[in-house]
C-alpha positions as CSV (number, residue, x, y, z in Angstrom):
1,M,-34.5,60.0,33.8
2,V,-36.8,58.6,36.5
3,T,-37.9,61.0,39.1
4,L,-38.7,59.5,42.6
5,T,-40.7,61.1,45.3
6,D,-40.3,60.0,48.8
7,D,-43.6,58.2,49.1
8,G,-42.3,55.4,46.9
9,A,-39.1,54.3,45.2
10,A,-38.5,52.6,41.9
11,G,-36.8,49.2,41.6
12,R,-33.1,49.0,41.9
13,D,-31.3,50.6,39.0
14,P,-28.7,48.3,37.5
15,R,-26.5,51.4,37.1
16,R,-26.5,52.2,40.8
17,W,-22.9,51.1,41.3
18,W,-21.7,53.4,38.5
19,A,-23.7,56.2,40.2
20,L,-22.0,55.3,43.5
21,G,-18.6,55.6,41.7
22,A,-19.6,59.1,40.6
23,L,-20.5,60.1,44.2
24,V,-17.2,58.6,45.4
25,A,-15.2,60.6,42.9
26,S,-17.0,63.8,44.0
27,L,-16.4,63.2,47.7
28,L,-12.8,62.2,47.0
29,V,-12.0,65.6,45.5
30,L,-13.8,67.3,48.4
31,G,-11.8,65.3,50.9
32,F,-8.3,66.1,49.5
33,D,-9.3,69.8,49.0
34,L,-9.5,70.0,52.8
35,T,-5.7,69.4,53.0
36,I,-4.2,70.0,49.6
37,L,-3.9,73.8,50.1
38,N,-1.8,73.4,53.3
39,V,1.0,72.1,51.1
40,A,0.8,75.0,48.7
41,L,0.5,77.8,51.3
42,P,4.2,78.5,51.7
43,T,4.6,78.8,47.9
44,M,1.5,80.9,47.6
45,A,2.6,83.1,50.5
46,R,5.9,83.8,48.7
47,D,4.4,84.4,45.2
48,L,1.3,86.4,46.4
49,G,3.0,88.2,49.4
50,A,0.4,86.8,51.8
51,S,0.6,87.5,55.5
52,T,0.1,84.9,58.2
53,G,-3.5,86.0,58.7
54,E,-4.2,85.9,55.0
55,Q,-2.8,82.4,54.7
56,Q,-5.1,81.3,57.5
57,W,-8.1,82.7,55.7
58,M,-7.0,81.0,52.4
59,A,-7.1,77.7,54.3
60,D,-10.1,78.4,56.5
61,A,-12.6,80.1,54.1
62,Y,-13.4,76.7,52.6
63,V,-13.9,75.0,56.0
64,V,-16.1,77.8,57.5
65,V,-18.4,78.2,54.6
66,F,-18.5,74.4,54.0
67,A,-19.7,73.7,57.6
68,A,-22.1,76.7,57.8
69,L,-24.2,75.9,54.7
70,M,-24.7,72.1,54.9
71,L,-28.0,72.4,56.8
72,P,-29.7,74.7,54.4
73,A,-28.1,72.7,51.5
74,G,-29.9,69.6,52.6
75,L,-33.2,71.4,52.7
76,L,-32.7,72.8,49.2
77,G,-32.1,69.2,48.0
78,D,-35.3,68.0,49.6
79,R,-37.3,70.8,48.1
80,F,-35.9,71.3,44.6
81,G,-34.4,67.9,43.9
82,R,-31.3,66.2,45.3
83,R,-29.8,65.3,41.9
84,R,-30.3,68.9,40.7
85,M,-28.8,70.5,43.7
86,L,-25.9,68.0,43.7
87,I,-25.1,68.9,40.1
88,T,-25.4,72.6,41.1
89,G,-22.9,72.1,43.9
90,L,-20.4,70.4,41.7
91,G,-20.8,73.3,39.2
92,V,-20.1,75.9,41.9
93,F,-17.2,73.9,43.1
94,L,-15.8,73.7,39.6
95,A,-16.3,77.5,39.1
96,G,-14.5,78.2,42.3
97,S,-11.6,76.0,41.3
98,L,-11.3,77.8,38.0
99,V,-11.3,81.2,39.8
100,G,-8.6,80.0,42.2
101,A,-6.4,78.8,39.4
102,L,-6.6,82.0,37.3
103,V,-6.3,84.8,39.9
104,D,-3.1,86.3,41.3
105,D,-4.5,88.2,44.3
106,V,-4.9,87.0,47.9
107,A,-8.4,88.4,48.2
108,W,-9.6,86.6,45.1
109,V,-8.1,83.3,46.3
110,I,-10.1,83.6,49.5
111,V,-13.2,84.3,47.4
112,A,-12.5,81.2,45.3
113,R,-12.1,79.1,48.4
114,A,-15.4,80.3,49.8
115,L,-17.1,79.5,46.5
116,M,-15.6,76.0,46.7
117,G,-17.0,75.7,50.2
118,I,-20.5,76.6,49.0
119,G,-20.2,73.9,46.3
120,G,-18.9,71.4,48.9
121,A,-21.7,72.1,51.2
122,L,-24.2,71.2,48.6
123,V,-22.4,68.0,47.5
124,M,-21.6,66.4,50.9
125,P,-25.0,66.0,52.5
126,L,-26.9,65.3,49.2
127,A,-24.4,62.6,48.2
128,L,-25.5,60.8,51.3
129,A,-29.2,61.7,50.9
130,V,-29.5,59.9,47.5
131,L,-28.1,56.6,48.8
132,P,-31.4,55.3,50.2
133,S,-33.1,55.8,46.8
134,L,-30.3,53.8,45.1
135,F,-29.6,51.0,47.5
136,G,-31.7,48.6,49.5
137,P,-31.0,48.0,53.2
138,D,-28.8,45.0,52.4
139,E,-26.5,47.2,50.2
140,Q,-26.6,50.4,52.1
141,T,-23.8,49.7,54.5
142,K,-21.5,48.9,51.6
143,A,-22.4,52.1,49.9
144,V,-22.0,54.2,53.0
145,G,-18.6,52.5,53.6
146,A,-17.5,53.5,50.1
147,V,-18.6,57.1,50.6
148,S,-16.9,57.2,54.1
149,A,-13.7,55.7,52.7
150,A,-13.6,58.3,49.8
151,S,-14.0,61.2,52.3
152,A,-11.3,59.8,54.6
153,L,-9.0,58.8,51.7
154,G,-9.0,62.4,50.4
155,L,-7.3,63.7,53.5
156,P,-3.9,62.1,53.0
157,L,-4.3,62.3,49.2
158,G,-4.2,66.1,49.6
159,P,-0.5,66.3,50.6
160,I,0.4,63.5,48.1
161,V,-1.3,65.2,45.1
162,G,-0.4,68.7,46.2
163,G,3.3,67.8,46.8
164,W,3.6,66.2,43.3
165,L,1.8,69.1,41.6
166,L,4.0,71.7,43.3
167,D,7.1,69.7,42.3
168,H,6.1,69.9,38.6
169,F,3.8,72.9,38.2
170,W,2.8,76.3,39.6
171,W,0.6,76.7,42.8
172,G,-2.6,77.2,40.8
173,S,-2.4,73.5,39.7
174,V,-3.8,72.6,43.2
175,F,-7.0,74.2,42.0
176,V,-6.9,73.0,38.4
177,V,-6.8,69.3,39.5
178,N,-10.4,69.8,40.8
179,V,-11.8,70.7,37.4
180,P,-11.8,67.3,35.6
181,M,-12.9,65.5,38.8
182,A,-15.9,67.9,39.2
183,A,-16.7,67.7,35.5
184,I,-16.8,63.9,35.6
185,G,-19.0,64.0,38.6
186,I,-21.5,66.4,36.9
187,T,-21.6,64.2,33.8
188,A,-22.1,61.0,35.8
189,C,-24.9,62.6,37.9
190,L,-26.7,63.7,34.8
191,F,-26.8,60.3,33.3
192,L,-26.7,57.9,36.3
193,L,-28.5,59.4,39.3
194,P,-32.3,59.4,39.7
195,E,-34.0,62.6,40.8
196,T,-35.5,62.4,44.3
197,R,-37.3,65.1,46.3
198,D,-39.9,65.8,48.9
199,P,-42.8,67.8,47.3
200,S,-44.1,68.7,50.7
201,S,-40.8,70.1,52.0
202,P,-41.0,73.5,53.7
203,K,-40.0,76.6,51.9
204,V,-36.5,77.9,52.5
205,D,-36.8,80.4,55.4
206,T,-34.4,83.3,54.7
207,V,-34.1,84.4,58.3
208,S,-33.5,80.8,59.6
209,T,-30.9,80.2,56.8
210,A,-29.1,83.4,57.8
211,L,-29.1,82.5,61.4
212,T,-27.8,79.0,60.6
213,A,-25.0,80.2,58.4
214,A,-24.0,83.1,60.7
215,G,-24.2,81.0,63.9
216,L,-22.2,78.1,62.5
217,S,-19.7,80.3,60.7
218,I,-18.9,82.2,63.8
219,L,-18.7,79.0,65.9
220,I,-16.4,77.2,63.5
221,Y,-14.2,80.3,63.2
222,A,-14.0,80.7,67.0
223,I,-12.9,77.0,67.2
224,I,-10.3,77.5,64.6
225,E,-8.9,80.7,66.2
226,A,-8.9,79.3,69.8
227,P,-5.7,77.2,69.6
228,H,-3.7,80.3,68.3
229,R,-5.2,83.0,70.5
230,G,-6.2,81.0,73.5
231,W,-9.6,80.0,74.8
232,G,-9.7,83.0,77.2
233,D,-9.0,85.5,74.5
234,P,-11.7,88.3,74.3
235,L,-12.2,87.8,70.6
236,V,-12.7,84.0,71.0
237,L,-15.1,84.5,73.9
238,G,-17.0,87.1,72.1
239,L,-17.3,84.9,69.0
240,L,-18.5,81.9,71.1
241,G,-21.0,84.1,72.8
242,A,-22.3,85.5,69.6
243,A,-22.6,82.0,68.1
244,L,-24.5,80.8,71.1
245,V,-27.0,83.7,70.8
246,L,-27.5,83.1,67.1
247,V,-28.0,79.4,67.5
248,A,-30.5,80.0,70.4
249,L,-32.5,82.4,68.3
250,L,-32.6,79.8,65.5
251,V,-33.9,77.1,67.8
252,L,-36.6,79.5,69.2
253,R,-37.7,80.4,65.7
254,E,-37.8,76.9,64.5
255,R,-39.7,75.6,67.5
256,R,-42.4,78.2,66.8
257,S,-42.6,77.5,63.1
258,V,-45.4,75.3,61.7
259,R,-43.0,74.0,59.0
260,P,-39.5,74.4,60.4
261,M,-36.4,74.4,58.2
262,L,-34.3,72.8,60.9
263,D,-36.4,69.8,61.9
264,L,-35.5,69.4,65.6
265,S,-37.8,66.4,65.9
266,L,-35.1,64.4,64.1
267,L,-33.1,64.7,67.3
268,T,-35.8,63.0,69.3
269,Q,-35.4,59.9,67.2
270,R,-33.1,57.7,69.2
271,G,-31.5,55.9,66.3
272,F,-30.6,59.1,64.5
273,L,-29.4,61.0,67.5
274,L,-27.2,58.3,69.1
275,N,-25.6,57.2,65.8
276,T,-25.0,60.8,64.9
277,L,-23.3,61.4,68.2
278,A,-21.2,58.2,67.8
279,A,-20.0,59.2,64.3
280,T,-19.2,62.7,65.6
281,L,-17.2,61.5,68.5
282,V,-15.3,59.1,66.2
283,M,-14.5,62.2,64.0
284,F,-13.3,64.1,67.1
285,V,-10.8,61.3,67.8
286,L,-9.8,60.9,64.1
287,S,-9.2,64.7,63.8
288,G,-6.7,64.5,66.7
289,L,-4.8,61.7,64.9
290,M,-4.8,63.6,61.6
291,F,-3.7,66.8,63.2
292,V,-0.6,65.5,65.0
293,L,0.7,63.1,62.4
294,P,1.7,65.4,59.5
295,Q,3.9,67.5,61.8
296,Y,5.5,64.4,63.3
297,L,6.2,62.8,60.0
298,Q,7.6,66.1,58.4
299,A,9.4,67.9,61.2
300,V,10.5,65.0,63.5
301,L,11.1,62.2,61.0
302,G,12.1,64.6,58.2
303,H,9.8,63.5,55.3
304,D,8.5,66.0,52.7
305,A,4.8,66.7,52.0
306,F,4.5,64.0,49.3
307,G,6.2,61.4,51.5
308,T,4.0,62.4,54.5
309,G,0.9,61.7,52.5
310,V,2.2,58.3,51.4
311,R,3.1,57.3,54.9
312,M,-0.5,58.0,56.1
313,L,-1.9,55.5,53.7
314,P,-1.8,52.5,56.2
315,M,-4.7,54.1,58.0
316,M,-6.6,54.2,54.7
317,G,-5.8,50.6,54.1
318,G,-7.3,49.6,57.4
319,L,-10.4,51.8,56.6
320,L,-10.9,50.1,53.3
321,I,-10.7,46.6,54.8
322,A,-13.2,47.6,57.5
323,S,-15.6,49.1,55.0
324,R,-15.7,45.9,52.9
325,A,-16.0,43.7,55.9
326,A,-18.6,45.8,57.8
327,G,-21.7,44.2,56.1
328,P,-21.0,40.5,57.0
329,V,-19.9,41.5,60.5
330,L,-23.0,43.6,61.1
331,A,-25.2,40.7,59.9
332,R,-23.5,38.4,62.4
333,F,-23.1,40.6,65.5
334,G,-25.4,43.6,65.1
335,P,-24.7,47.3,65.0
336,R,-24.2,47.9,68.7
337,A,-21.5,45.3,69.1
338,V,-19.7,46.4,65.9
339,I,-19.7,50.1,66.6
340,S,-18.6,49.5,70.2
341,A,-15.8,47.1,69.1
342,G,-14.6,49.5,66.4
343,L,-14.3,52.3,69.0
344,V,-12.4,49.9,71.3
345,V,-10.0,49.1,68.5
346,L,-9.6,52.8,67.7
347,A,-8.9,53.5,71.4
348,F,-6.3,50.7,71.4
349,A,-4.6,52.2,68.4
350,A,-4.5,55.7,69.9
351,I,-3.1,54.5,73.2
352,L,-0.5,52.3,71.4
353,G,0.5,55.4,69.4
354,S,0.9,57.4,72.7
355,R,3.8,55.1,73.5
356,T,5.8,56.6,70.6
357,S,9.3,57.7,71.6
358,V,12.1,59.8,70.0
359,D,13.9,56.6,68.9
360,D,10.9,55.0,67.2
361,G,10.9,55.0,63.4
362,Y,8.1,55.0,60.9
363,G,7.5,51.2,61.3
364,F,5.8,51.6,64.7
365,T,3.7,54.5,63.4
366,A,2.5,52.4,60.4
367,L,1.5,49.6,62.8
368,W,-0.8,51.7,65.0
369,L,-2.1,53.7,62.0
370,S,-3.3,50.5,60.3
371,V,-5.1,49.4,63.5
372,A,-6.6,52.9,63.8
373,G,-8.0,52.6,60.3
374,L,-9.7,49.3,61.1
375,G,-11.3,50.8,64.2
376,F,-12.4,53.9,62.4
377,G,-14.0,51.9,59.6
378,F,-15.9,49.5,61.9
379,A,-17.1,52.4,64.1
380,V,-18.1,55.1,61.6
381,V,-19.5,53.1,58.7
382,P,-22.2,51.3,60.7
383,A,-23.0,54.5,62.7
384,M,-23.4,56.6,59.5
385,S,-25.5,53.9,57.9
386,A,-27.8,53.5,60.9
387,A,-28.2,57.3,61.2
388,I,-29.1,57.7,57.6
389,G,-31.4,54.6,57.7
390,A,-33.2,56.1,60.7
391,L,-34.2,59.1,58.7
392,P,-37.7,59.4,57.2
393,R,-37.4,59.2,53.4
394,D,-39.0,62.7,53.0
395,R,-36.3,64.3,55.1
396,A,-33.2,62.5,53.8
397,G,-31.6,65.8,52.6
398,S,-32.2,67.9,55.7
399,G,-31.3,65.0,58.0
400,S,-28.1,64.3,56.1
401,G,-27.3,67.9,56.3
402,L,-27.8,67.9,60.0
403,L,-25.6,64.8,60.4
404,M,-22.7,66.2,58.3
405,T,-22.9,69.5,60.1
406,V,-22.6,67.9,63.5
407,R,-19.7,65.8,62.2
408,Q,-17.9,68.8,60.9
409,V,-18.3,70.7,64.1
410,G,-17.0,67.6,66.0
411,S,-13.9,67.6,63.7
412,A,-13.2,71.3,64.2
413,T,-13.7,71.0,67.9
414,G,-11.3,68.0,68.0
415,I,-8.6,70.0,66.1
416,A,-9.1,73.0,68.4
417,L,-9.1,71.2,71.7
418,L,-6.4,68.7,70.9
419,G,-4.4,71.3,69.1
420,S,-4.4,73.5,72.2
421,L,-3.3,70.6,74.3
422,L,-0.5,69.8,71.9
423,A,0.7,73.4,71.8
424,S,0.7,73.8,75.6
425,A,2.5,70.5,76.2
426,Y,5.1,71.3,73.5
427,A,5.8,74.8,74.9
428,D,6.1,73.5,78.4
429,R,8.8,70.9,77.4
430,L,10.8,72.9,74.9
431,D,14.1,74.3,76.3
432,T,14.7,77.8,74.9
433,S,16.6,79.2,77.8
434,A,19.8,79.8,75.8
435,L,18.0,81.6,72.9
436,P,17.3,85.3,72.3
437,R,13.7,86.4,72.9
438,A,12.7,86.5,69.2
439,A,14.3,83.1,68.4
440,A,12.7,81.6,71.5
441,D,9.2,82.8,70.4
442,A,9.7,81.4,66.9
443,A,10.8,78.1,68.2
444,G,7.9,78.0,70.7
445,D,5.3,78.5,68.0
446,S,5.8,75.1,66.4
447,V,8.2,72.3,66.0
448,V,8.6,73.4,62.3
449,G,9.6,76.9,63.5
450,A,12.0,75.3,66.1
451,H,13.8,73.4,63.3
452,V,14.1,76.5,61.2
453,V,15.7,78.4,64.1
454,A,18.0,75.4,64.9
455,G,19.1,75.3,61.3
456,R,19.9,79.0,61.2
457,L,21.8,78.9,64.5
458,G,23.4,75.4,64.0
459,D,21.9,74.5,67.3
460,H,21.4,70.7,67.3
461,A,20.4,70.7,71.0
462,L,17.4,72.9,70.1
463,A,16.3,70.5,67.4
464,A,16.6,67.5,69.7
465,S,14.6,69.4,72.4
466,A,11.9,70.3,69.9
467,D,11.6,66.7,68.7
468,A,11.3,65.4,72.3
469,A,8.8,68.2,73.2
470,Y,6.6,67.5,70.2
471,I,6.5,63.8,70.8
472,H,5.6,64.4,74.4
473,G,2.7,66.6,73.2
474,M,1.7,64.1,70.5
475,D,1.7,61.2,73.0
476,L,-0.6,63.2,75.3
477,V,-3.0,64.0,72.5
478,L,-3.1,60.4,71.4
479,L,-3.7,59.2,75.0
480,V,-6.6,61.7,75.5
481,S,-8.0,60.6,72.1
482,G,-7.8,56.9,73.1
483,V,-9.6,57.6,76.4
484,A,-12.3,59.6,74.6
485,A,-12.8,56.6,72.1
486,L,-13.0,54.2,75.0
487,V,-15.6,56.3,76.8
488,T,-17.6,56.5,73.6
489,A,-17.4,52.7,73.2
490,L,-18.8,52.2,76.7
491,L,-21.6,54.7,76.0
492,A,-22.4,53.1,72.6
493,A,-22.6,49.6,74.3
494,A,-24.9,51.0,77.0
495,L,-27.2,53.2,74.9
496,L,-27.4,51.9,71.3
497,R,-30.0,49.4,70.4
498,N,-29.9,46.6,68.0
499,P,-32.9,46.3,65.7
500,E,-35.5,43.7,66.8
501,P,-36.7,41.6,63.9
502,A,-40.4,41.1,63.9
503,P,-42.8,39.6,61.5
504,G,-45.2,42.5,61.7
505,P,-44.8,46.0,60.3
506,A,-41.5,47.8,60.8
507,P,-41.3,50.0,63.9
508,E,-41.8,53.8,63.7
509,P,-38.5,55.7,63.3
510,H,-38.6,57.1,66.9
511,T,-38.6,53.7,68.6
512,G,-35.0,52.7,68.0
513,M,-32.1,52.3,65.6
514,A,-32.4,51.8,61.9
515,P,-32.7,48.2,60.7
516,A,-29.3,46.6,60.2
517,P,-28.2,46.5,56.6
518,A,-28.4,42.8,56.5
519,D,-32.1,42.8,57.3
520,A,-33.2,43.2,53.8
521,G,-36.7,42.1,54.5
522,Q,-37.5,44.9,56.8
């Protein structure tokens, strides 16, 4: 196998598209593992006797560890080899999946999910970091589009795959399904991916790694807890304060280090910073859409988990169309116009969705979901491609880790903020005046809980009130998401720069955005 260092790259490998297929398969399984467990939690809670708090940890252990370790994972890839660490990550993910499938204790399920989070943290940034060594600038947008589509497609596939498995097998099958996918990814990486590394990469700083992992873990956990406890809850405020202190200590340590693990100079590069922020704000909006839709489709429209996943596919269709069309459109109009237009389309879809009423069926939802997929694809694919292209080759791993960490924090923040808005609007509109205190509390927790209470009491008025209250909250979330996307579009149009083709040497990375993928000669 050819080993590439970052001071030069070998010619294009004819097997690069097969290698991309391996990366897509790996990211697909990571994507649907973010949502597949949500379908299995009720069954697992019944069979394992898990409390509500234990169920939350079974779901969140993966997300917290995943987000906290992506930064050091990128650095490990730079130093020890991105292919080697990518294979290691898939191996850890496979091992965690096996543990989850074989155990029958809540604590061990949580451990298994944390192991899978460690593996996912290694896979996600390094899958992006190897793309520049496989594809030239003219092909990179297509490759990033495929990777982005795989990550997004995994989210609705989680309920589809999980629902089908639970209909036919035991709950452990939601872990078993990862094993063949991870094994295929490992095999493909062994035979198809070139090894790339940065021999001059700094050593792994144990203290900085601990500060990074602890600070981001606490931050993500606080964001996850905030919608349930409230942003003014002492625990949430304490966690946010502790995370702020740890991140500040990390920044101070890294600024004084001769060879920092967290290269803050990357954030001074206009192309990397602005495109990372654009991609993060897109994920903030998308997380709002993905959060409100499943409950609407299941509780209000009455579809099961499998049917819900299927009905979210129009958005994936729009994303796939956009990822395929992004290259020619970028060549014609440039990244700034495409990213801004994609955000405007995403804003239009969210604002259109905010017009949903109680009497609307799935057809209207499918319409604006398709438009949202187009906007998401045209916004996030060029932004991700430009951010990766702006990275120096010797810092592809650490830079990709920083990019994905910021994106993950943006997603978690979107879920927390928009989730709090939804819960508040729902509770304000729900009519529980005729219910006993316990039943009113259960109905006020969620629209699903309200339908359970209504079914037990035979109270059709409560079910109708819950549907109307939830749609009111969903419309408000979609309206806020649309406004956020529109503001981001205006900022992108004002601040992003198109590459300026010049016959001379390519500009230094800090002078602007990465070259557009169509500029193969740069």
